[in-house]
A tleap script that builds the chain and sets N, CA, C and O, in Angstrom:
source leaprc.protein.ff14SB
mol = sequence {
  NMET ALA ASN THR ALA SER ALA LYS LYS ALA
  ALA ARG GLN ALA VAL LYS ARG ARG ALA SER
  ASN MET ALA GLN ARG SER ALA LEU ARG THR
  ALA MET LYS ASP VAL ARG LYS ALA ILE ALA
  ALA GLY ASP LYS ALA ALA ALA ARG ALA MET
  PHE GLN LYS SER VAL SER LYS ILE ASP SER
  ILE ALA ASP LYS ASP ILE MET HIE LYS ASN
  THR ALA ALA ARG HIE LYS SER ARG LEU ASN
  ALA ALA ILE LYS ALA MET CALA
}
set mol.1.N position { 10.594 26.803 56.749 }
set mol.1.CA position { 11.435 27.170 57.888 }
set mol.1.C position { 11.545 28.682 57.964 }
set mol.1.O position { 11.588 29.358 56.936 }
set mol.2.N position { 11.589 29.210 59.173 }
set mol.2.CA position { 11.666 30.651 59.385 }
set mol.2.C position { 13.027 31.180 58.934 }
set mol.2.O position { 14.064 30.569 59.192 }
set mol.3.N position { 13.000 32.322 58.260 }
set mol.3.CA position { 14.240 32.916 57.760 }
set mol.3.C position { 14.669 34.136 58.561 }
set mol.3.O position { 15.846 34.283 58.887 }
set mol.4.N position { 13.722 35.009 58.879 }
set mol.4.CA position { 14.083 36.231 59.597 }
set mol.4.C position { 14.154 35.969 61.095 }
set mol.4.O position { 13.614 34.987 61.606 }
set mol.5.N position { 14.837 36.880 61.780 }
set mol.5.CA position { 14.977 36.736 63.230 }
set mol.5.C position { 13.616 36.791 63.915 }
set mol.5.O position { 13.363 36.045 64.862 }
set mol.6.N position { 12.739 37.676 63.435 }
set mol.6.CA position { 11.418 37.803 64.067 }
set mol.6.C position { 10.578 36.545 63.836 }
set mol.6.O position { 9.809 36.139 64.708 }
set mol.7.N position { 10.726 35.936 62.664 }
set mol.7.CA position { 9.983 34.714 62.376 }
set mol.7.C position { 10.497 33.551 63.230 }
set mol.7.O position { 9.720 32.704 63.673 }
set mol.8.N position { 11.811 33.521 63.453 }
set mol.8.CA position { 12.387 32.475 64.306 }
set mol.8.C position { 11.884 32.619 65.744 }
set mol.8.O position { 11.553 31.636 66.405 }
set mol.9.N position { 11.837 33.873 66.210 }
set mol.9.CA position { 11.347 34.126 67.569 }
set mol.9.C position { 9.869 33.741 67.677 }
set mol.9.O position { 9.455 33.125 68.659 }
set mol.10.N position { 9.086 34.100 66.679 }
set mol.10.CA position { 7.657 33.765 66.680 }
set mol.10.C position { 7.461 32.255 66.720 }
set mol.10.O position { 6.553 31.763 67.390 }
set mol.11.N position { 8.307 31.519 66.008 }
set mol.11.CA position { 8.218 30.058 65.998 }
set mol.11.C position { 8.542 29.486 67.374 }
set mol.11.O position { 7.890 28.547 67.832 }
set mol.12.N position { 9.560 30.062 68.037 }
set mol.12.CA position { 9.902 29.613 69.396 }
set mol.12.C position { 8.745 29.876 70.352 }
set mol.12.O position { 8.403 29.026 71.174 }
set mol.13.N position { 8.143 31.063 70.239 }
set mol.13.CA position { 7.037 31.418 71.122 }
set mol.13.C position { 5.837 30.504 70.890 }
set mol.13.O position { 5.142 30.122 71.832 }
set mol.14.N position { 5.603 30.159 69.623 }
set mol.14.CA position { 4.469 29.294 69.296 }
set mol.14.C position { 4.631 27.921 69.934 }
set mol.14.O position { 3.654 27.324 70.387 }
set mol.15.N position { 5.864 27.419 69.972 }
set mol.15.CA position { 6.124 26.115 70.586 }
set mol.15.C position { 5.798 26.166 72.080 }
set mol.15.O position { 5.171 25.254 72.617 }
set mol.16.N position { 6.228 27.237 72.743 }
set mol.16.CA position { 5.951 27.383 74.177 }
set mol.16.C position { 4.455 27.508 74.443 }
set mol.16.O position { 3.918 26.889 75.362 }
set mol.17.N position { 3.791 28.322 73.622 }
set mol.17.CA position { 2.349 28.537 73.780 }
set mol.17.C position { 1.584 27.233 73.587 }
set mol.17.O position { 0.653 26.930 74.334 }
set mol.18.N position { 1.986 26.467 72.578 }
set mol.18.CA position { 1.310 25.202 72.287 }
set mol.18.C position { 1.461 24.232 73.455 }
set mol.18.O position { 0.503 23.562 73.839 }
set mol.19.N position { 2.658 24.158 74.013 }
set mol.19.CA position { 2.897 23.254 75.141 }
set mol.19.C position { 2.032 23.645 76.341 }
set mol.19.O position { 1.460 22.788 77.015 }
set mol.20.N position { 1.947 24.947 76.594 }
set mol.20.CA position { 1.139 25.438 77.709 }
set mol.20.C position { -0.338 25.137 77.482 }
set mol.20.O position { -1.029 24.671 78.390 }
set mol.21.N position { -0.820 25.402 76.271 }
set mol.21.CA position { -2.232 25.166 75.957 }
set mol.21.C position { -2.578 23.689 76.065 }
set mol.21.O position { -3.641 23.330 76.572 }
set mol.22.N position { -1.678 22.830 75.587 }
set mol.22.CA position { -1.931 21.390 75.646 }
set mol.22.C position { -2.003 20.907 77.092 }
set mol.22.O position { -2.849 20.079 77.430 }
set mol.23.N position { -1.124 21.419 77.940 }
set mol.23.CA position { -1.111 21.018 79.346 }
set mol.23.C position { -2.410 21.442 80.028 }
set mol.23.O position { -3.001 20.670 80.783 }
set mol.24.N position { -2.851 22.668 79.761 }
set mol.24.CA position { -4.078 23.156 80.380 }
set mol.24.C position { -5.301 22.403 79.869 }
set mol.24.O position { -6.218 22.109 80.636 }
set mol.25.N position { -5.315 22.092 78.579 }
set mol.25.CA position { -6.440 21.348 78.001 }
set mol.25.C position { -6.493 19.934 78.593 }
set mol.25.O position { -7.573 19.399 78.844 }
set mol.26.N position { -5.322 19.342 78.811 }
set mol.26.CA position { -5.256 18.012 79.404 }
set mol.26.C position { -5.781 18.036 80.847 }
set mol.26.O position { -6.514 17.139 81.264 }
set mol.27.N position { -5.402 19.062 81.594 }
set mol.27.CA position { -5.871 19.196 82.977 }
set mol.27.C position { -7.386 19.371 83.006 }
set mol.27.O position { -8.062 18.858 83.898 }
set mol.28.N position { -7.909 20.097 82.028 }
set mol.28.CA position { -9.356 20.292 81.927 }
set mol.28.C position { -10.061 18.968 81.686 }
set mol.28.O position { -11.060 18.665 82.339 }
set mol.29.N position { -9.545 18.179 80.753 }
set mol.29.CA position { -10.163 16.886 80.433 }
set mol.29.C position { -10.145 15.964 81.661 }
set mol.29.O position { -11.105 15.235 81.912 }
set mol.30.N position { -9.052 16.004 82.415 }
set mol.30.CA position { -8.949 15.187 83.620 }
set mol.30.C position { -9.991 15.623 84.644 }
set mol.30.O position { -10.635 14.782 85.272 }
set mol.31.N position { -10.161 16.934 84.816 }
set mol.31.CA position { -11.135 17.451 85.778 }
set mol.31.C position { -12.548 17.020 85.402 }
set mol.31.O position { -13.339 16.637 86.264 }
set mol.32.N position { -12.862 17.084 84.103 }
set mol.32.CA position { -14.198 16.690 83.649 }
set mol.32.C position { -14.402 15.180 83.808 }
set mol.32.O position { -15.498 14.721 84.133 }
set mol.33.N position { -13.332 14.418 83.575 }
set mol.33.CA position { -13.410 12.967 83.733 }
set mol.33.C position { -13.656 12.609 85.203 }
set mol.33.O position { -14.393 11.666 85.491 }
set mol.34.N position { -13.048 13.352 86.135 }
set mol.34.CA position { -13.249 13.106 87.560 }
set mol.34.C position { -14.714 13.308 87.948 }
set mol.34.O position { -15.262 12.552 88.749 }
set mol.35.N position { -15.342 14.336 87.370 }
set mol.35.CA position { -16.764 14.579 87.641 }
set mol.35.C position { -17.585 13.398 87.130 }
set mol.35.O position { -18.461 12.893 87.833 }
set mol.36.N position { -17.299 12.961 85.907 }
set mol.36.CA position { -18.061 11.849 85.322 }
set mol.36.C position { -17.882 10.557 86.130 }
set mol.36.O position { -18.819 9.772 86.270 }
set mol.37.N position { -16.662 10.344 86.663 }
set mol.37.CA position { -16.415 9.152 87.491 }
set mol.37.C position { -17.260 9.200 88.764 }
set mol.37.O position { -17.836 8.192 89.174 }
set mol.38.N position { -17.330 10.386 89.386 }
set mol.38.CA position { -18.118 10.537 90.614 }
set mol.38.C position { -19.600 10.320 90.320 }
set mol.38.O position { -20.319 9.735 91.130 }
set mol.39.N position { -20.057 10.794 89.155 }
set mol.39.CA position { -21.458 10.589 88.761 }
set mol.39.C position { -21.720 9.096 88.555 }
set mol.39.O position { -22.734 8.569 89.011 }
set mol.40.N position { -20.798 8.421 87.863 }
set mol.40.CA position { -20.957 6.989 87.601 }
set mol.40.C position { -20.959 6.183 88.900 }
set mol.40.O position { -21.646 5.167 89.012 }
set mol.41.N position { -20.180 6.651 89.880 }
set mol.41.CA position { -20.118 5.959 91.165 }
set mol.41.C position { -21.368 6.222 92.000 }
set mol.41.O position { -21.625 5.513 92.973 }
set mol.42.N position { -22.150 7.241 91.625 }
set mol.42.CA position { -23.374 7.547 92.347 }
set mol.42.C position { -23.168 8.408 93.573 }
set mol.42.O position { -24.056 8.507 94.420 }
set mol.43.N position { -22.012 9.030 93.681 }
set mol.43.CA position { -21.693 9.876 94.836 }
set mol.43.C position { -21.979 11.337 94.485 }
set mol.43.O position { -21.140 12.021 93.899 }
set mol.44.N position { -23.171 11.800 94.848 }
set mol.44.CA position { -23.598 13.147 94.454 }
set mol.44.C position { -22.754 14.236 95.122 }
set mol.44.O position { -22.438 15.245 94.492 }
set mol.45.N position { -22.392 14.041 96.379 }
set mol.45.CA position { -21.594 15.043 97.094 }
set mol.45.C position { -20.220 15.193 96.451 }
set mol.45.O position { -19.733 16.307 96.261 }
set mol.46.N position { -19.600 14.065 96.120 }
set mol.46.CA position { -18.286 14.112 95.480 }
set mol.46.C position { -18.401 14.718 94.083 }
set mol.46.O position { -17.532 15.475 93.651 }
set mol.47.N position { -19.474 14.379 93.389 }
set mol.47.CA position { -19.688 14.924 92.043 }
set mol.47.C position { -19.820 16.437 92.101 }
set mol.47.O position { -19.256 17.147 91.268 }
set mol.48.N position { -20.570 16.933 93.092 }
set mol.48.CA position { -20.732 18.389 93.264 }
set mol.48.C position { -19.379 19.062 93.514 }
set mol.48.O position { -19.065 20.095 92.923 }
set mol.49.N position { -18.589 18.456 94.398 }
set mol.49.CA position { -17.282 19.030 94.732 }
set mol.49.C position { -16.367 19.047 93.510 }
set mol.49.O position { -15.704 20.047 93.234 }
set mol.50.N position { -16.338 17.947 92.792 }
set mol.50.CA position { -15.519 17.875 91.577 }
set mol.50.C position { -16.022 18.857 90.521 }
set mol.50.O position { -15.235 19.457 89.789 }
set mol.51.N position { -17.347 19.014 90.453 }
set mol.51.CA position { -17.945 19.925 89.484 }
set mol.51.C position { -17.481 21.361 89.740 }
set mol.51.O position { -17.165 22.093 88.802 }
set mol.52.N position { -17.442 21.757 91.009 }
set mol.52.CA position { -17.007 23.118 91.342 }
set mol.52.C position { -15.569 23.355 90.888 }
set mol.52.O position { -15.247 24.420 90.363 }
set mol.53.N position { -14.709 22.359 91.092 }
set mol.53.CA position { -13.315 22.490 90.661 }
set mol.53.C position { -13.211 22.543 89.143 }
set mol.53.O position { -12.429 23.316 88.591 }
set mol.54.N position { -14.004 21.718 88.478 }
set mol.54.CA position { -13.927 21.682 87.015 }
set mol.54.C position { -14.496 22.952 86.403 }
set mol.54.O position { -14.014 23.395 85.361 }
set mol.55.N position { -15.514 23.551 87.026 }
set mol.55.CA position { -16.075 24.818 86.525 }
set mol.55.C position { -15.008 25.904 86.581 }
set mol.55.O position { -14.876 26.705 85.655 }
set mol.56.N position { -14.258 25.924 87.656 }
set mol.56.CA position { -13.180 26.896 87.796 }
set mol.56.C position { -12.159 26.721 86.673 }
set mol.56.O position { -11.717 27.696 86.064 }
set mol.57.N position { -11.792 25.474 86.410 }
set mol.57.CA position { -10.813 25.168 85.361 }
set mol.57.C position { -11.379 25.525 83.984 }
set mol.57.O position { -10.670 26.090 83.151 }
set mol.58.N position { -12.643 25.200 83.743 }
set mol.58.CA position { -13.280 25.500 82.455 }
set mol.58.C position { -13.309 27.002 82.212 }
set mol.58.O position { -12.977 27.464 81.121 }
set mol.59.N position { -13.707 27.765 83.230 }
set mol.59.CA position { -13.786 29.219 83.085 }
set mol.59.C position { -12.410 29.822 82.817 }
set mol.59.O position { -12.267 30.727 81.995 }
set mol.60.N position { -11.413 29.315 83.511 }
set mol.60.CA position { -10.051 29.803 83.336 }
set mol.60.C position { -9.574 29.586 81.905 }
set mol.60.O position { -8.975 30.477 81.302 }
set mol.61.N position { -9.837 28.419 81.374 }
set mol.61.CA position { -9.401 28.092 80.015 }
set mol.61.C position { -10.182 28.889 78.975 }
set mol.61.O position { -9.634 29.284 77.946 }
set mol.62.N position { -11.466 29.123 79.250 }
set mol.62.CA position { -12.276 29.917 78.319 }
set mol.62.C position { -11.799 31.370 78.305 }
set mol.62.O position { -11.787 32.012 77.255 }
set mol.63.N position { -11.409 31.883 79.463 }
set mol.63.CA position { -10.914 33.264 79.545 }
set mol.63.C position { -9.632 33.445 78.742 }
set mol.63.O position { -9.372 34.522 78.206 }
set mol.64.N position { -8.838 32.390 78.664 }
set mol.64.CA position { -7.560 32.464 77.945 }
set mol.64.C position { -7.702 32.121 76.466 }
set mol.64.O position { -6.705 32.038 75.750 }
set mol.65.N position { -8.945 31.918 76.002 }
set mol.65.CA position { -9.235 31.602 74.601 }
set mol.65.C position { -8.611 30.291 74.134 }
set mol.65.O position { -8.352 30.110 72.944 }
set mol.66.N position { -8.372 29.386 75.066 }
set mol.66.CA position { -7.911 28.054 74.694 }
set mol.66.C position { -9.129 27.255 74.230 }
set mol.66.O position { -9.030 26.367 73.383 }
set mol.67.N position { -10.267 27.595 74.804 }
set mol.67.CA position { -11.539 26.975 74.449 }
set mol.67.C position { -12.548 28.104 74.246 }
set mol.67.O position { -12.518 29.097 74.973 }
set mol.68.N position { -13.430 27.963 73.273 }
set mol.68.CA position { -14.441 28.986 73.025 }
set mol.68.C position { -15.404 29.064 74.205 }
set mol.68.O position { -15.695 28.053 74.843 }
set mol.69.N position { -15.893 30.256 74.490 }
set mol.69.CA position { -16.750 30.443 75.660 }
set mol.69.C position { -18.041 29.643 75.580 }
set mol.69.O position { -18.552 29.189 76.604 }
set mol.70.N position { -18.580 29.462 74.365 }
set mol.70.CA position { -19.815 28.680 74.229 }
set mol.70.C position { -19.543 27.190 74.442 }
set mol.70.O position { -20.389 26.475 74.980 }
set mol.71.N position { -18.378 26.726 74.028 }
set mol.71.CA position { -17.992 25.337 74.281 }
set mol.71.C position { -17.865 25.112 75.785 }
set mol.71.O position { -18.303 24.087 76.309 }
set mol.72.N position { -17.266 26.074 76.469 }
set mol.72.CA position { -17.118 25.987 77.925 }
set mol.72.C position { -18.490 25.931 78.584 }
set mol.72.O position { -18.721 25.127 79.487 }
set mol.73.N position { -19.400 26.791 78.127 }
set mol.73.CA position { -20.747 26.827 78.696 }
set mol.73.C position { -21.465 25.499 78.468 }
set mol.73.O position { -22.182 25.016 79.344 }
set mol.74.N position { -21.269 24.913 77.289 }
set mol.74.CA position { -21.911 23.636 76.973 }
set mol.74.C position { -21.404 22.525 77.898 }
set mol.74.O position { -22.190 21.719 78.395 }
set mol.75.N position { -20.080 22.487 78.126 }
set mol.75.CA position { -19.517 21.472 79.017 }
set mol.75.C position { -20.069 21.624 80.433 }
set mol.75.O position { -20.462 20.641 81.061 }
set mol.76.N position { -20.096 22.857 80.929 }
set mol.76.CA position { -20.601 23.100 82.283 }
set mol.76.C position { -22.066 22.689 82.388 }
set mol.76.O position { -22.473 22.060 83.364 }
set mol.77.N position { -22.847 23.046 81.384 }
set mol.77.CA position { -24.269 22.745 81.393 }
set mol.77.C position { -24.523 21.244 81.405 }
set mol.77.O position { -25.369 20.758 82.156 }
set mol.78.N position { -23.798 20.517 80.581 }
set mol.78.CA position { -24.013 19.068 80.483 }
set mol.78.C position { -23.569 18.338 81.752 }
set mol.78.O position { -24.216 17.386 82.189 }
set mol.79.N position { -22.455 18.794 82.340 }
set mol.79.CA position { -22.015 18.168 83.598 }
set mol.79.C position { -23.022 18.440 84.706 }
set mol.79.O position { -23.351 17.546 85.486 }
set mol.80.N position { -23.513 19.678 84.775 }
set mol.80.CA position { -24.481 20.049 85.799 }
set mol.80.C position { -25.791 19.264 85.612 }
set mol.80.O position { -26.387 18.806 86.586 }
set mol.81.N position { -26.227 19.114 84.370 }
set mol.81.CA position { -27.450 18.358 84.105 }
set mol.81.C position { -27.282 16.899 84.515 }
set mol.81.O position { -28.216 16.288 85.035 }
set mol.82.N position { -26.105 16.342 84.287 }
set mol.82.CA position { -25.851 14.951 84.662 }
set mol.82.C position { -25.898 14.788 86.185 }
set mol.82.O position { -26.383 13.779 86.698 }
set mol.83.N position { -25.388 15.791 86.892 }
set mol.83.CA position { -25.422 15.730 88.361 }
set mol.83.C position { -26.866 15.843 88.858 }
set mol.83.O position { -27.278 15.112 89.759 }
set mol.84.N position { -27.621 16.757 88.268 }
set mol.84.CA position { -29.012 16.937 88.680 }
set mol.84.C position { -29.854 15.706 88.375 }
set mol.84.O position { -30.822 15.426 89.081 }
set mol.85.N position { -29.491 14.972 87.330 }
set mol.85.CA position { -30.261 13.787 86.928 }
set mol.85.C position { -30.003 12.592 87.850 }
set mol.85.O position { -30.704 11.582 87.771 }
set mol.86.N position { -28.998 12.708 88.722 }
set mol.86.CA position { -28.709 11.599 89.632 }
set mol.86.C position { -29.880 11.395 90.588 }
set mol.86.O position { -30.483 12.361 91.054 }
set mol.87.N position { -30.194 10.150 90.875 }
set mol.87.CA position { -31.331 9.841 91.751 }
set mol.87.C position { -31.010 10.161 93.196 }
set mol.87.O position { -31.851 9.964 94.073 }
savepdb mol mol.pdb
quit
């Protein structure tokens, strides 16, 4: 348990930061899932539209260091490849 005032404040800030990061990561997962659903449904136009939104979300999260930039690039690449592979 934190003893000093600065340690107590740091602990409070960490709780807020964690909640924010978790919410953003959850929104990212939902956006990526929406793209995969559109791909599974075979709707290329919808998949493209969802992909654009998810790329924006992925880039935003990578900029904030919630996700590593190479992980973000890998997710974008795999989603894009899945869309291109659609017949």
